[in-house]
N, C-alpha and C positions, 0 to 999 in steps of 0.2 A: 568106528564111533569113538569120540573122545571120552576118556574116563571123566567122571563127574567133577573131581577137584580141578582138573585142567579146564573143563568146560566153564566152570564157575569163574576162573580167572580170565578166560576169553570174553566172558560176558562183561566182566569188570573193564577189560580193555575196550570193549565196544562202547561202553558208557563214557570212558575217558576220552576216546577219540571223538565221540559225538560232541563232547563239551568244547573241544578245541577246534573242531572242523569248520565251524561257521566262519565265513569271510566278511560278515557284516560290519564288524568292528575290529580290524586287525590290531594286535597289541603293538606297542612301541617296542623297538629293539632293546632288549634288556642290556645289551652292551653299551647303550647310550646313558644308562643310569650311572651318575658319578659314584665311585666306590665309597665315598664318604657321606653319601646321602643317608640320613636316618629319618624315620617317620616322625611327624610332629606329636608331641605328648598330648595335645588337644584332641588328636584323632584316635588315641589309644582306646581300643574296644575289645581286643582279643583277651581270653582268659590267660592268667599266668601259666607258665610252663608246668609248674607243679600241679595245677588243677587239670590241665589237659592230660598229663601223665596219669593222674588218678582216675579220670574219666575212662581212659583206655583200659586201665587195670580193672575197673568195675564193669567193663563191657558196655558202657554208655556211649562210647565213641570209637572210631577206628582211625581217626586222623589227628595228627599234631601239626599245627600251622603257627609258625612264629615269625612275625614280620616287624615287631615293635622293639625287639631287643636282640643283640647279637648273641649267637650260641657258640660254644666251644666244644672240644672233644669231651670234656667232663659232662656236659649236658647230655650228650648222646649216651654216655655210660649209664645215666639214669633211665634210659630206655631199653636197656639190654634184655629185659625180661618181658617186654610188651608183646606177647605172641599174637595178640589181636590187632596190632597196628598194621594198617594197609597203606596209609599215606603219610609220608614225612616231608614237610615242606618248610625248609629253612630259608626264609625269605629276606632276612635282614642282610643288607649288602656288606656289613662289617663283620659278619660271622666268619669264623676261620675254623674249618673242619678238615682234619688231615686223616691219614691212614689209621692213626690210633683211634680216632672217633668212629670211623666207618667200621672198624673191626668189632665194635660193640653191637653192631646190627646183625651180626652173622647168625644169631639164634632167633630171628624174626621170620617165621615161615610164611607169613601172609603179606609181607611188604611188597607192594606192587608198584608204588609211585614214589620216587625219590627226586626231590628238587633241592639243590643247594646253590643259593645265589651268592654266597660268599667265596672267599679264596681258600687255597690249600688243597685243591683237588689236582694232585700231580700223579705221576706214574705209580707211586707207592699207594696212593689212595685208590687208584683204579684197580690195583691188585686185590684190594679188599672188596671193592664194589662187585667184582666178578664172582665173588662168593655168594652174592645175593640172588640165588637162581630164580626167585619168584618175581623179579622185577619185570614189569611190562612197560613202564614209562620212566625215562631218566632225563633229567634236565640239569645241565651243568654250564650256565652261561658265563662263568668266570674261571674256567679250568686253566690249568698250566701243564697238562699232560702232553706227551710226545706222540708221534706216530706209533711207536710201540705200545703205548698205553691204549690208544684208540683201537689198535688191532685186537687187544685182549678183550675188549667189550663184545667181540663176536662170540665169546664164551657164554654170554647170557642167553639161554636157550629160547626164552619167550619174549625178549625185548621187541616191542612193536613201535615204539616211539623214542627217538633220540634227538635232543636239542642241546647244542653246546657251542662254546667258544673256547679256543685255545690258540695262542699265537704260535705254539710249537708244532701244530699239525700242518702238514703239507700234502701235496698230491699223493705222495707215497703212502700216507696213512689213509687217505680217502679211497685209494684203490682197494683197501682191505674190506670195504663195504660189501664187496662180492661174496664175502664169507659169512655175512650176518644172516642167520637162518630165517628170521621172522620179521625183519624190520619193514614196516609199512610207511612210516612218516619220518622225515629227516628235516632238521632245521639247522643250518650252518650259520653262525653269527661271526662275521668278520674273520672267517677262516681263510688261510692262503690257498684258495682253490683257483686253479687256472683251467685252461681248456682241456688239458690232459685229465685233470681230476673230474671235470664234468662228464667226460667220455666214460669214465669208470662208473659214475653214478648212473648214467643212462642205461647201463647193462644190468642194474639191479632188478631181478625179475619180479619181486614182491612189492616194489615201491609204488605207493599211491599218491603221496603228497611230498612236495619238495619246496622248502623255503630257503632262500639264500639271501643273507644280508651282507653286503660287501662283495669281495672277490674281484678277480680280474679276468672277465670272460668276454670273448669276442662274439660278434654276430654269427660268424661261421660256426663257432662251437655250439651255439644254440640251434642253428639250422641242423647240424648233425645230431644233436640231442633229440630233437623232435622227430627227426626222420628215423632214428633208432627206436624210439618209443612206439612208433607205428607197428613195429614188429613185436616189441616186448610187452607193451601194455601202456594204457593211458596214465599220465601223471598230472595231477593238479600242481601248478607252478606259481609261486610268488617270488618276486625279486624286490628286495628293499621295501617289503610290506605292500607291494602292489602286484596285481596279476601280471604275469608275463603276456605280452602282446599276442603270443602264439598259443596261449592256453585256451583250448576250445570251450572251457567252462568259465571264462572270465565274465565279470559283471561289475557294475559300478558299486563302490562302497558307500 
């Protein structure tokens, strides 16, 4: 039987997965968002960062969501003592968060969901992210890490969902997914995956959902993928935000 703290985190994971599992309105690929796009001031509705930090400190909230202004490493330094923070969502595309900023999150034992839609997430930043052992969901749609950095993410013991883009990741890095102990949901955004990489993904025993935007995959590779999954286990598959024709659970959006 799971110990209660870990059970609690798995319940959180179940809620997070349920929130993103619906196929009724698939999100637009984040890689398509221009990096200079900033939200309109007329649409500004979120509380200022200082107010959100204060709410977490007071126990009134467990989430920080910033989409209307870019954040930097200094902003993450202000979160270093927020032990009740579970969700950190850095959604402004002009944010720049590096290893220096991620290091400030190392003392946050409840952090389970990290999303950084800005730049700066290279191999050095990944070295800091793998210190966040409580992470369940990681979303890095504008990463710049290499195959070596991707391989290090296997050190996150409870990671169940990974969504990322990085132009430096190749099939060699994708082959490392076999070493990820808990990964259930994978979303590759314009990653250099070819037939060999898809073959490696097909062998992931725990995988339940696969999204691929872009890539260079042949029909033969998909035939082999679904044939292998008959032995390994069913996977729900989306390609470029649409159900794959071979997905047995496909339906109209």
